[in-house]
C-alpha positions in Angstrom: 138.8 43.7 -16.5 135.3 45.2 -17.7 135.4 42.3 -20.4 136.4 39.9 -18.1 133.2 41.2 -15.4 130.9 41.0 -18.5 132.1 37.1 -19.0 131.6 36.5 -15.0 128.1 38.0 -15.3 127.0 35.6 -18.6 128.5 32.8 -16.5 126.8 33.6 -13.6 123.5 33.7 -15.3 123.9 30.5 -17.6 124.6 28.5 -14.3 121.6 30.4 -12.6 119.6 29.7 -15.4 120.4 25.9 -15.3 119.7 25.9 -12.0 116.8 26.5 -12.6 116.0 24.4 -15.5 117.6 21.3 -13.2 114.8 22.3 -10.3 112.0 22.2 -12.5 113.0 19.1 -13.7 113.4 17.6 -9.8 110.2 19.6 -8.3 107.7 17.6 -6.7 104.0 18.5 -7.4 104.0 20.3 -4.1 106.9 22.3 -5.0 105.5 22.7 -8.5 102.1 24.3 -7.0 103.7 26.3 -4.4 106.6 28.3 -7.2 103.0 28.8 -9.5 101.4 30.5 -6.3 104.6 32.4 -5.6 104.8 33.5 -9.6 104.4 37.1 -10.8 103.3 35.6 -13.9 102.1 32.0 -13.8 101.9 31.5 -17.2 105.2 32.7 -18.3 106.6 30.5 -15.1 104.8 27.1 -16.6 106.2 27.9 -20.2 110.1 29.1 -19.3 110.7 27.3 -16.3 108.8 24.3 -15.6 108.3 23.8 -19.8 104.8 22.9 -19.1 102.2 23.2 -21.8 99.3 25.1 -21.2 95.6 26.8 -21.3 93.6 29.7 -20.0 90.3 29.0 -19.8 87.5 31.5 -19.0 84.9 29.7 -16.7 81.5 31.4 -16.7 79.8 30.2 -13.2 76.1 30.1 -13.9 74.7 29.1 -10.3 76.2 29.4 -6.8 75.1 26.2 -6.1 74.1 22.5 -8.1 77.8 22.9 -9.7 77.9 21.5 -13.4 81.1 19.8 -13.2 84.6 20.6 -11.4 85.1 23.7 -13.3 82.8 25.9 -12.6 82.5 24.9 -9.0 86.2 25.4 -8.5 86.0 28.9 -10.4 83.6 29.5 -7.8 85.0 28.3 -4.4 88.6 28.7 -5.6 90.7 31.2 -4.1 92.8 33.6 -6.4 96.5 32.6 -6.5 95.8 29.2 -4.9 97.3 25.9 -7.7 94.7 23.3 -7.0 95.3 19.1 -8.7 96.2 17.4 -9.9 93.1 16.6 -11.8 92.4 13.9 -14.7 90.5 14.5 -18.1 90.5 12.5 -21.2 93.9 10.6 -19.5 95.8 14.5 -19.4 96.6 14.8 -16.0 96.8 18.8 -14.8 96.9 21.4 -12.1 94.4 24.6 -11.9 95.0 28.1 -10.9 92.4 30.6 -10.6 94.2 34.1 -12.0 91.5 36.1 -11.6 87.4 36.3 -10.7 85.1 39.3 -11.7 81.6 39.5 -10.3 77.6 38.8 -12.1 74.2 39.9 -11.0 72.4 36.8 -9.3 68.5 36.1 -8.8 67.1 34.2 -6.6 63.9 31.9 -8.1 61.4 29.9 -7.2 59.2 28.4 -9.8 56.3 26.0 -10.4 56.3 24.1 -14.2 53.4 23.5 -16.1 54.3 21.8 -19.4 52.3 22.5 -22.0 53.6 19.7 -24.5 51.7 17.8 -21.5 48.5 19.6 -20.7 46.4 22.2 -23.3 47.6 25.9 -22.9 43.9 26.4 -21.4 43.8 23.1 -19.0 47.7 24.6 -17.7 46.1 28.4 -17.6 44.0 27.1 -15.4 45.5 25.1 -13.5 48.1 27.6 -12.7 45.3 30.8 -11.9 44.5 27.9 -9.0 47.6 28.2 -7.8 47.8 31.9 -7.6 45.1 32.1 -5.9 45.6 29.6 -3.3 49.3 31.0 -2.7 47.5 34.8 -2.1 44.9 33.9 0.3 46.8 32.1 2.2 45.6 28.5 2.5 48.6 27.1 0.7 52.3 27.8 0.3 54.6 27.9 -2.9 56.7 25.3 -1.7 53.7 23.1 -1.1 51.9 23.7 -4.3 55.7 23.1 -6.0 55.9 20.1 -4.6 52.2 19.0 -5.7 51.9 20.5 -9.1 55.5 21.3 -10.8 56.3 19.1 -13.8 60.2 20.1 -13.1 62.9 18.9 -11.4 62.4 22.0 -9.0 59.3 19.7 -7.3 61.7 18.4 -5.2 62.9 21.5 -3.2 59.6 22.8 -3.2 60.5 25.2 -6.1 63.4 26.6 -5.4 66.2 27.0 -8.3 68.1 29.0 -6.0 71.1 32.0 -7.3 71.2 31.9 -10.8 73.1 34.2 -13.1 72.2 37.2 -15.1 71.9 36.0 -18.7 70.8 32.0 -17.8 67.3 32.7 -17.6 64.8 32.5 -20.4 65.1 36.2 -21.9 61.3 36.6 -21.1 61.8 35.4 -17.9 64.9 37.4 -16.6 62.9 40.2 -18.0 60.0 40.1 -15.6 62.6 38.9 -12.5 64.4 42.1 -12.6 61.5 44.0 -12.3 59.2 42.0 -10.0 59.5 42.9 -6.1 60.7 40.2 -3.5 58.2 37.4 -3.1 55.6 38.6 -5.5 53.8 35.5 -7.2 53.5 36.0 -10.9 52.8 33.6 -14.3 54.5 33.8 -17.4 54.0 31.6 -21.0 57.5 30.6 -23.1 57.4 28.1 -25.5 57.9 25.3 -22.5 54.7 25.9 -20.7 53.7 28.0 -18.1 56.2 29.4 -15.3 54.7 30.3 -12.1 57.3 32.3 -10.4 58.3 34.1 -7.1 61.4 36.2 -6.9 62.7 35.2 -3.1 65.1 37.5 -2.7 66.8 40.8 -3.6 69.2 40.4 -6.4 72.8 40.1 -5.4 76.6 40.5 -7.0 78.8 37.3 -6.7 81.4 35.6 -8.8 80.1 35.1 -12.2 83.7 34.9 -14.3 87.0 33.1 -13.1 89.6 32.6 -15.2 92.0 29.7 -14.9 95.4 28.5 -15.9 95.7 24.8 -16.9 99.4 23.8 -16.6 99.3 19.8 -18.0 101.5 17.9 -16.0 
């Protein structure tokens, strides 16, 4: 009797596994996304049930706006466990699931950049001193000076370069930004030129990294 019971158990298990396999072959994309979201172990589900290739990526979020790609935008805005897509890249189609997120520290910075490949250091320094003097005496604003003098893309935004993740800024700039007070205006020289900077808000914690599963269709 025990032997018959064991046989029935394994027969039932085999039928269940075959049923899952057949179900996975007939799944629509919507069903596949729902099942991945329900699964406690999405990579294992993708491998054993869906029989799909997958890859797990760690995405670094460098800014909270002006994203460089779909990946970092999705890493920041996406919800944990949610499945998105399908997407296409290099001829391959895939779904993306956010597995986990972790925080990083962000600084909100404004900049006026003077390129010393075009001006001498002495001339750039004199322009920088004039800009800082006018901002501090209240005769103009940082935003107006950025639109007039900045030689970087931030001239279009009044100097605002947004929230920048720790580790992204040049080390000498980040070191100064970290210890300056909110709204303090100061200048720093780097190999690129003269940077007139202002920390426009207190640092904040926000999504800095995301673990993302790509399931290839």
